[in-house]
C-alpha positions, 0 to 999 in steps of 0.5 A: 806129335813125334813128327812135329817134335823130332821133325820126322816124316810119318813113316820114320816116326812110325818106325821109331815108335815101333822100335821104342815099343820093342825096347819097352820104352813105350806102350801102345795104348791104341793106334797112334796113342802111346804111353811112356814107360816109367823107369820104375815100371820097366818090364811090368805089364801095367805102365800107367800110374794114373789111368785118368791121364789117358781119358782126354786122348782116348775118349775125349770129349769126355769126363770122368763120371759115375762111381769114379767121380763119386770116389773123387769127391768123397761121396763114397768110400767104396772103391771100384776097379774100373774107371767110369768115363762119359764120352761123346764118342760112339761106344761099341764096347761099354767095357774096355781094358787098356793096359790092364785097366778096365774102363766103363764107358757111357755115351752122351750127347755133346750138349750134355757136356756141362757140370764138370770141373778140370782137375790136374793129374800131373801135367794133364787136365782131366774133366770130372763131373762136379758133385751135383752132376755126379749125382744127377748122372747116377740118378739118370743111369744107376748102373754107372753109380754101382746100383741104386742102393749105392746111388742112395748112399751117395745122395745121402752124403751129398745132401749132408754136405751143407752149402745148399747142395740141393739147389745145384742138384735141381738146376743140373737135373733140369738142365739135363732134362730127363724126367727119370732123374726126378722120379728116382730122386723123389723116390729116394727122398721119400724113403729118406723121410721127405723132400724137406732138404730140397725146399 
C-alpha cells in the first residue's frame, strides 16, 4: 500500500515505515502490517482504539465469533478481555497478544464461512457471526463461549428473542453438520424444560 500510494520502491518504503515507527507515528503489528498511532495515543503502549479493525488484515478470511459476537449481539452482559476470532488460516498459537490486546483464535474450514454479517467499524468492514451462528459455534466448542454454563445463558437469551430464532438455529446447525451441536443443544433444552421452543 505504501509503495503504491507514495510511488516508492519496496526498500525505500520499508525504510520510511521503519523511520515512522521509530518516531512513534506507526506501530508494527506483524511483518508488513502497521497501525497508525492516533495523536491521543502518542507515547502509549496500546494504540488500537478498536481491536476488531485488524482482524481482516491479520487473520482473514475470518470473522468475530464466540463470546465476542455474543457481546456484540447482546446475548450476554459478561465482558471478556480477549477477542474471539474464527479463522481459516492455520493456527499455531490459539492465544496471541497484539499491541497488548489478547486474541483467542480458532481454526475452521473455508466451507464453514457462512452465517456472518458485515459490521462497519470506522472505515473497516468486519465480519461477525450472526446470532444463530454465534450460538451454534459456542455449542460446537463451548470453550469459545466461555464454558457450557455461559453458553446456556446465551442460548436462553437467544431463544427469548422472538421472531422464530429456533428456525435459524436449526438451519445453521444442520449446515455446519456437527452432531455434537445437536447433542449439546438437546441437553440444554432438556434442562430448560423441553424442546417446545424448537417445534
